[in-house]
ZAMARGU-4260 file (C-alpha; in steps of 0.2 Angstrom, whole numbers, plus 5000, padded with zeros to 4 digits):
<rodrens>
0) 5102/4967/4763 | 5099/4967/4744 | 5118/4966/4741 | 5120/4950/4752 | 5127/4935/4743
5) 5112/4924/4738 | 5116/4909/4749 | 5118/4921/4764 | 5102/4931/4759 | 5092/4915/4758
10) 5097/4910/4776 | 5093/4928/4782 | 5076/4927/4774 | 5072/4911/4783 | 5075/4919/4800
15) 5092/4911/4803 | 5100/4927/4808 | 5093/4925/4826 | 5094/4912/4839 | 5081/4904/4850
20) 5080/4895/4867 | 5064/4887/4861 | 5057/4884/4843 | 5044/4896/4838 | 5040/4914/4833
25) 5041/4931/4842 | 5055/4924/4852 | 5071/4927/4842 | 5087/4935/4850 | 5102/4942/4842
30) 5117/4932/4845 | 5126/4944/4857 | 5110/4945/4868 | 5108/4926/4868 | 5124/4923/4879
35) 5117/4935/4892 | 5099/4929/4892 | 5106/4911/4893 | 5115/4915/4909 | 5100/4924/4916
40) 5088/4910/4911 | 5098/4896/4919 | 5105/4907/4933 | 5087/4910/4940 | 5081/4892/4937
45) 5082/4877/4948 | 5101/4874/4950 | 5105/4892/4946 | 5117/4902/4957 | 5108/4919/4957
50) 5101/4923/4974 | 5112/4909/4982 | 5130/4917/4982 | 5140/4931/4975 | 5157/4923/4980
55) 5169/4925/4964 | 5176/4908/4965 | 5159/4900/4965 | 5152/4911/4951 | 5168/4907/4941
60) 5165/4888/4942 | 5146/4890/4939 | 5149/4901/4924 | 5163/4891/4916 | 5153/4875/4917
65) 5137/4883/4911 | 5140/4880/4893 | 5142/4862/4893 | 5128/4860/4906 | 5116/4869/4894
70) 5122/4858/4879 | 5118/4842/4889 | 5102/4849/4895 | 5097/4854/4877 | 5102/4837/4870
75) 5092/4828/4884 | 5076/4838/4879 | 5078/4834/4861 | 5080/4815/4866 | 5064/4817/4876
80) 5055/4825/4862 | 5060/4811/4850 | 5054/4798/4862 | 5037/4806/4866 | 5035/4812/4848
85) 5031/4830/4855 | 5039/4846/4851 | 5038/4862/4861 | 5034/4877/4850 | 5033/4895/4856
90) 5019/4903/4846 | 5015/4919/4855 | 5024/4935/4860 | 5030/4935/4878 | 5020/4951/4881
95) 5004/4940/4877 | 5008/4928/4891 | 4995/4926/4905 | 5008/4930/4918 | 5014/4946/4909
100) 4996/4952/4906 | 4992/4950/4925 | 5009/4959/4930 | 5006/4973/4918 | 4988/4976/4925
105) 4995/4976/4942 | 5008/4989/4937 | 4995/5000/4929 | 4985/4999/4944 | 5000/5004/4955
110) 5004/5019/4944 | 4986/5024/4944 | 4985/5024/4963 | 5002/5033/4964 | 4996/5047/4952
115) 4980/5048/4963 | 4991/5053/4978 | 5001/5066/4967 | 4996/5084/4965 | 4989/5088/4947
120) 5004/5097/4938 | 4992/5107/4927 | 4979/5111/4940 | 4984/5128/4948 | 4971/5126/4962
125) 4981/5112/4969 | 4997/5122/4970 | 5002/5133/4985 | 5002/5151/4977 | 5017/5155/4968
130) 5029/5143/4976 | 5037/5128/4967 | 5030/5111/4974 | 5036/5093/4972 | 5020/5085/4965
135) 5025/5068/4972 | 5030/5072/4990 | 5021/5089/4992 | 5036/5098/4998 | 5037/5116/4995
140) 5053/5124/4988 | 5060/5139/4998 | 5060/5156/4989 | 5079/5153/4984 | 5074/5139/4972
145) 5074/5146/4954 | 5075/5130/4943 | 5059/5135/4934 | 5068/5150/4927 | 5083/5140/4922
150) 5082/5144/4903 | 5080/5162/4906 | 5094/5163/4918 | 5105/5153/4906 | 5102/5165/4892
155) 5106/5180/4903 | 5122/5171/4908 | 5127/5167/4890 | 5124/5185/4885 | 5135/5191/4900
160) 5148/5178/4896 | 5150/5183/4877 | 5153/5201/4883 | 5169/5196/4892 | 5177/5188/4876
165) 5191/5186/4872 | 5199/5190/4889 | 5186/5181/4899 | 5184/5166/4889 | 5192/5155/4902
170) 5184/5163/4917 | 5174/5152/4929 | 5155/5152/4926 | 5146/5151/4943 | 5130/5141/4944
175) 5115/5153/4947 | 5102/5139/4946 | 5096/5133/4963 | 5087/5117/4965 | 5079/5109/4981
180) 5094/5098/4982 | 5106/5113/4983 | 5096/5121/4997 | 5096/5106/5009 | 5113/5111/5015
185) 5105/5124/5026 | 5089/5128/5035 | 5080/5145/5037 | 5079/5152/5054 | 5071/5169/5054
190) 5081/5179/5041 | 5097/5169/5043 | 5103/5153/5035 | 5109/5140/5048 | 5120/5126/5042
195) 5126/5109/5048 | 5121/5107/5066 | 5138/5101/5072 | 5149/5114/5064 | 5148/5126/5080
200) 5149/5111/5091 | 5165/5105/5082 | 5173/5121/5084 | 5169/5122/5102 | 5177/5105/5105
205) 5193/5112/5096 | 5193/5126/5108 | 5192/5114/5123 | 5207/5105/5116 | 5217/5121/5114
210) 5226/5131/5128 | 5213/5144/5129 | 5204/5148/5145 | 5186/5142/5141 | 5173/5139/5154
215) 5164/5123/5149 | 5149/5128/5160 | 5146/5144/5151 | 5148/5137/5134 | 5136/5122/5137
220) 5123/5134/5143 | 5120/5138/5124 | 5112/5125/5112 | 5127/5127/5100 | 5115/5124/5086
225) 5101/5133/5077 | 5088/5121/5085 | 5088/5111/5102 | 5097/5095/5095 | 5091/5084/5109
230) 5073/5087/5103 | 5073/5092/5085 | 5081/5087/5069 | 5091/5098/5057 | 5075/5102/5047
235) 5067/5109/5063 | 5055/5094/5065 | 5054/5086/5082 | 5062/5069/5084 | 5051/5054/5082
240) 5053/5040/5094 | 5043/5024/5096 | 5030/5026/5110 | 5024/5008/5109 | 5038/5002/5120
245) 5029/5009/5135 | 5012/5000/5131 | 5021/4983/5127 | 5031/4985/5144 | 5016/4988/5155
250) 5001/4979/5147 | 4994/4963/5154 | 4987/4953/5139 | 4972/4942/5140 | 4966/4929/5127
255) 4950/4932/5117 | 4942/4917/5125 | 4945/4924/5143 | 4942/4942/5138 | 4923/4940/5141
260) 4909/4949/5131 | 4908/4967/5133 | 4891/4975/5133 | 4898/4992/5128 | 4911/4996/5114
265) 4919/5013/5112 | 4928/5014/5095 | 4941/5027/5090 | 4934/5031/5072 | 4951/5036/5065
270) 4959/5020/5069 | 4944/5010/5063 | 4945/5019/5046 | 4962/5012/5042 | 4957/4994/5045
275) 4941/4994/5034 | 4942/4987/5016 | 4946/5001/5004 | 4938/4997/4987 | 4950/5003/4974
280) 4938/5005/4960 | 4923/5010/4971 | 4915/5026/4977 | 4914/5035/4994 | 4897/5027/4996
285) 4905/5010/4994 | 4917/5013/5008 | 4904/5020/5019 | 4894/5004/5016 | 4909/4994/5022
290) 4910/5005/5038 | 4891/5001/5041 | 4894/4983/5039 | 4908/4983/5052 | 4897/4993/5064
295) 4883/4981/5061 | 4894/4967/5067 | 4898/4976/5083 | 4880/4982/5086 | 4873/4964/5085
300) 4881/4960/5102 | 4883/4977/5111 | 4880/4996/5112 | 4893/5005/5101 | 4900/5023/5104
305) 4909/5029/5089 | 4921/5044/5091 | 4929/5054/5077 | 4943/5067/5079 | 4939/5085/5077
310) 4951/5097/5068 | 4954/5114/5076 | 4966/5127/5069 | 4981/5132/5080 | 4978/5119/5093
315) 4992/5109/5102 | 4988/5094/5090 | 4988/5105/5074 | 5007/5105/5072 | 5008/5086/5074
320) 4996/5084/5060 | 5005/5096/5049 | 5021/5085/5051 | 5011/5070/5047 | 5005/5077/5031
325) 5023/5081/5025 | 5019/5094/5013 | 5005/5099/5001 | 4992/5085/4999 | 4980/5083/4984
330) 4963/5089/4990 | 4948/5081/4984 | 4930/5087/4984 | 4922/5071/4991 | 4903/5067/4988
335) 4895/5050/4990 | 4896/5047/4971 | 4914/5052/4970 | 4927/5039/4964 | 4936/5034/4980
340) 4954/5041/4980 | 4969/5031/4987 | 4967/5027/5005 | 4983/5037/5010 | 4977/5052/5000
345) 4961/5053/5010 | 4966/5048/5028 | 4983/5057/5028 | 4976/5074/5023 | 4966/5084/5035
350) 4955/5092/5022 | 4950/5076/5014 | 4948/5067/5031 | 4937/5081/5037 | 4925/5078/5022
355) 4925/5059/5024 | 4921/5061/5043 | 4907/5073/5039 | 4899/5061/5026 | 4901/5047/5038
360) 4892/5056/5052 | 4878/5061/5040 | 4875/5043/5034 | 4877/5035/5050 | 4864/5047/5059
365) 4852/5049/5044 | 4851/5032/5036 | 4834/5025/5042 | 4837/5008/5034 | 4853/5006/5042
370) 4845/5010/5059 | 4831/4998/5057 | 4843/4984/5052 | 4857/4987/5064 | 4851/4996/5080
375) 4835/4985/5084 | 4845/4977/5098 | 4858/4989/5103 | 4861/5008/5102 | 4873/5018/5092
380) 4881/5034/5098 | 4890/5044/5085 | 4902/5059/5090 | 4908/5070/5076 | 4910/5089/5074
385) 4896/5093/5084 | 4900/5095/5103 | 4885/5084/5108 | 4884/5066/5101 | 4869/5058/5092
390) 4861/5042/5099 | 4851/5031/5087 | 4840/5016/5093 | 4829/5010/5079 | 4820/5025/5073
395) 4823/5035/5088 | 4836/5049/5087 | 4841/5060/5101 | 4855/5072/5106 | 4866/5067/5121
400) 4868/5083/5130 | 4875/5074/5145 | 4890/5069/5134 | 4894/5086/5127 | 4913/5089/5125
405) 4923/5102/5116 | 4939/5093/5115 | 4946/5089/5098 | 4956/5073/5101 | 4946/5057/5101
410) 4957/5050/5115 | 4950/5062/5128 | 4932/5060/5121 | 4933/5041/5122 | 4939/5042/5141
415) 4924/5054/5145 | 4912/5041/5137 | 4920/5026/5145 | 4918/5035/5162 | 4900/5039/5157
420) 4896/5021/5153 | 4905/5013/5168 | 4890/5015/5180 | 4878/5004/5170 | 4890/4993/5159
425) 4895/4976/5165 | 4911/4976/5154 | 4918/4989/5142 | 4929/4987/5127 | 4939/5001/5119
430) 4944/4998/5101 | 4961/5007/5099 | 4979/5002/5099 | 4986/5019/5102 | 4999/5021/5117
435) 4992/5038/5122 | 4975/5030/5123 | 4982/5016/5134 | 4990/5028/5146 | 4974/5039/5147
440) 4963/5023/5151 | 4975/5018/5165 | 4976/5035/5173 | 4957/5039/5173 | 4952/5021/5178
445) 4963/5024/5193 | 4957/5041/5196 | 4939/5037/5195 | 4941/5021/5206 | 4932/5010/5194
450) 4930/4992/5196 | 4921/4987/5180 | 4931/4976/5168 | 4939/4986/5154 | 4949/4979/5140
455) 4958/4988/5125 | 4958/4979/5109 | 4964/4983/5091 | 4952/4983/5076 | 4964/4971/5068
460) 4961/4953/5073 | 4975/4943/5080 | 4983/4958/5090 | 4985/4959/5109 | 4970/4962/5120
465) 4975/4972/5135 | 4966/4970/5152 | 4966/4988/5159 | 4960/4982/5176 | 4974/4969/5178
470) 4987/4981/5171 | 4982/4993/5185 | 4983/4980/5198 | 5001/4975/5193 | 5008/4993/5191
475) 4997/5002/5204 | 5013/5010/5211 | 5017/5020/5195 | 5000/5023/5187 | 4998/5039/5197
480) 5013/5047/5189 | 5012/5038/5172 | 5002/5051/5162 | 5013/5066/5167 | 5028/5055/5164
485) 5022/5050/5147 | 5018/5069/5143 | 5035/5076/5149 | 5045/5062/5140 | 5037/5064/5123
490) 5020/5060/5115 | 5010/5064/5100 | 5011/5083/5104 | 5027/5084/5114 | 5045/5082/5108
495) 5054/5067/5116 | 5073/5068/5120 | 5086/5060/5110 | 5092/5043/5117 | 5079/5043/5131
500) 5067/5029/5127 | 5051/5024/5136 | 5060/5010/5145 | 5071/5022/5154 | 5055/5032/5159
505) 5047/5017/5167 | 5063/5013/5176 | 5064/5030/5183 | 5045/5030/5188 | 5048/5014/5198
510) 5061/5023/5208 | 5047/5034/5215 | 5049/5051/5207 | 5034/5062/5210 | 5026/5071/5195
515) 5009/5076/5204 | 5011/5095/5199 | 5012/5091/5180 | 4994/5093/5173 | 4988/5101/5189
520) 4980/5117/5185 | 4982/5124/5203 | 5001/5120/5204 | 5013/5134/5202 | 5024/5133/5187
525) 5040/5133/5197 | 5034/5117/5206 | 5030/5109/5189 | 5047/5114/5182 | 5056/5107/5197
530) 5048/5090/5196 | 5050/5089/5177 | 5069/5094/5179 | 5072/5080/5192 | 5063/5067/5182
535) 5071/5070/5165 | 5088/5072/5174 | 5085/5055/5182 | 5082/5048/5165 | 5099/5054/5160
540) 5107/5046/5175 | 5109/5062/5185 | 5101/5060/5203 | 5102/5078/5208 | 5102/5094/5197
545) 5097/5112/5200 | 5092/5115/5182 | 5093/5106/5165 | 5109/5116/5160 | 5117/5109/5175
550) 5111/5092/5170 | 5118/5095/5152 | 5135/5099/5160 | 5135/5083/5171 | 5130/5072/5156
555) 5144/5080/5146 | 5157/5076/5160 | 5151/5058/5161 | 5152/5055/5142 | 5168/5064/5141
560) 5177/5055/5155 | 5190/5042/5156 | 5188/5028/5143 | 5180/5039/5130 | 5190/5043/5115
565) 5179/5056/5106 | 5167/5070/5111 | 5149/5065/5114 | 5136/5068/5100 | 5128/5085/5103
570) 5111/5077/5102 | 5115/5065/5116 | 5116/5080/5128 | 5101/5086/5137 | 5093/5102/5130
575) 5098/5119/5139 | 5087/5125/5153 | 5079/5138/5141 | 5073/5125/5128 | 5068/5113/5142
580) 5057/5126/5150 | 5047/5128/5134 | 5045/5110/5132 | 5039/5108/5150 | 5026/5121/5147
585) 5019/5112/5132 | 5019/5095/5141 | 5010/5103/5156 | 4997/5110/5145 | 4994/5093/5136
590) 4993/5085/5153 | 4980/5097/5158 | 4970/5093/5143 | 4971/5075/5146
</rodrens>
């Protein structure tokens, strides 16, 4: 700069080496950036083309005319400034603008919340033993992953490589570092690695196309994959399908005005917690106060039964909960004074949620001020970890031994308490929007022969209110078999079948299939299996079948018949009889629990 010609240096010192869209300071741009920023500035403004079209011809016309348009617009602004005797000057850095400050604060808050959901990289207590874990997703790396030793492996490989010189200088160097990405090509089944689910199936299709004598029936009796593809994905997780179709197809809705006023409300605590305001900068005590406020609004008009899930190890529900956690979650030690972690961190982790439920149970049953303020008109019954609920009315606190229940799922406890209230209540409301809960209420309302008005509503305002009594009246011909059909076709704890939605299940139910043995403790398992086979076969469009492998063969024939140019997807075929029997056992057990 010292060697610049004097007339150039003077212009440079006056700031004339940069360009500006608006007069001012802190807003200078290099000339090469000015062209790009001009197109971006006017492209996003009124009359801009960004976000409207990407057609090359339209963009070309807009871009080529942009220069003269900008010049005209600039000249008009100068004319306006001369007439009004005002000049717009930019006197602050763009990072100091109010909008940017608000946006940055929002970004910092988002980063803070995201980091709260991650495992602490330097805290060994949050890490699962010696395994490598992704601190964001919580996924645990298999033992073959050695990326943490990449430097050590590289040094050893370099030493071995140098020993081969000069003859081996051009030899291929294999990659010995394994990341999680390179291991996703296979899954571990026992001590063996299993690869692409369709590899074996593709080879079988090739055999069918050859001149070899291959019996299709014998071949299709095997899964032809490391997992039953009709029920599980390539990573061994069960297929997830939307259950809400069943509820939406059957429910009879009623308006808030016509729903009536319930004198008893039974609340699914787990559902309620997701809908209550979660104070981002508050403590656990602040959130519990919000829960009390919501309960007070219910208690001002009716008796309230609040039920929380229990968490037992090695139960039929535990596998489903493990899948929902999707890896290792950050565990917190929650106290009333603890700063409240992110909602997902607490409510998606079993350990964190158990602590929150315990604190909630203690506060709701021991806070005398809350009792005096909220239970002076109606009673509150809280069901937590203890088998017997606690009832509070003013300062009176008693244990409800008549409602003792060892079940872990809130759904089944809710049904028990609804049936217990039915004798005295004029109308009952259940606060939950779960499909399993809907099926259970219909089934037990029918089984108990109840007549009391019963509605099911969501804790979120504006959602549908379901009239259980009217729904039963409309679908009385299928309600008897609805619960076993829901279990056998897939629910929270049972794997569904690829391609079979709840719409098909309802259609087959209306055809009159009998499922009375499923969920019946006294029914022989062969009868359970026969009914399940007939029902699922009908869902696949097969009216008569001896076992599920036979159904699999018939479905193969239908999907591979005339008019089909390619072999059917392996997952679209029913499972083999062997895999189906195991799923039926699980469904039968779940129906018994219900």
